[in-house]
N, C-alpha and C positions, 0 to 999 in steps of 0.2 A: 484414503479417507480423509478429510480435513478436519481441524482444530476449531470448535468456535470459540472465539477469545473475546470479541466485542470490548478490546482495550484501547484507550488513548495513544494517539501518536501526534510526532511532531511532522510534518509535512514540509518539504522544500519545494518550490516552483522556480521555473525560469521566467524570462522577461514575459515571455507571452502567456504565462499564466498557466502551463503543463506542470504536471505532477512529475518531478524528476527523481525523487526520493524521499525517505521519511526515516524518523528516528525512533525505536520501540526497544523498551526495556536496555537504554545504553547503549545500543548497536545501530548502526547507520545501515539501510537499505536501499539502495540504487534500483531506480526502475528502468528494465531493460525494453518494456514494451507494456504497452496497454492492449490486452488482449480483447478485452469487450469492456463497455460502458453501458451503463442501466439510466439512460439520463443523464443527469449531473451529478447526481448525489451515488452512485455505487460504481467502483470501477475495480475490475477484475485484472490484476498486473502480473507480471514475470519480473523476480525482485532478483538482485545478486549482494549477499552480504557477508561477513565473514564464515558464516555456517555453511556457504555454498549457495545455491541457487532454490528458489520455489515461487510456487503462486500465492499470491495475497489479496485478499478482497477486502477492499477500502471501501469505507462510507462516509460521508460528508454531509455536516449541517451546519449550513454558513461556512463559519471561518474553522470550524472543529473538524478533526479527523478520529476516526476510529478505526484501528485493524479488526475487521470482524471474522474472517477466517483467514486460515493459513493451511496450505495444501503442499506437500512434498513435490517436487517439480520432476 
């Protein structure tokens, strides 16, 4: 089961504009794979961080990103 968070994150992108990582609560999470995208506003991604692997759902509103849900991997 996932945790509803809806907290802001700082997103990092590569030269092509693809999401590569994000920072949340002082930790950095690397995006390993985009599992699914719902248009250009919601992304479900597999990430790796200091605490291990997880699946995160990120929402985008222009240049602002939010961690919507976090699931155990």
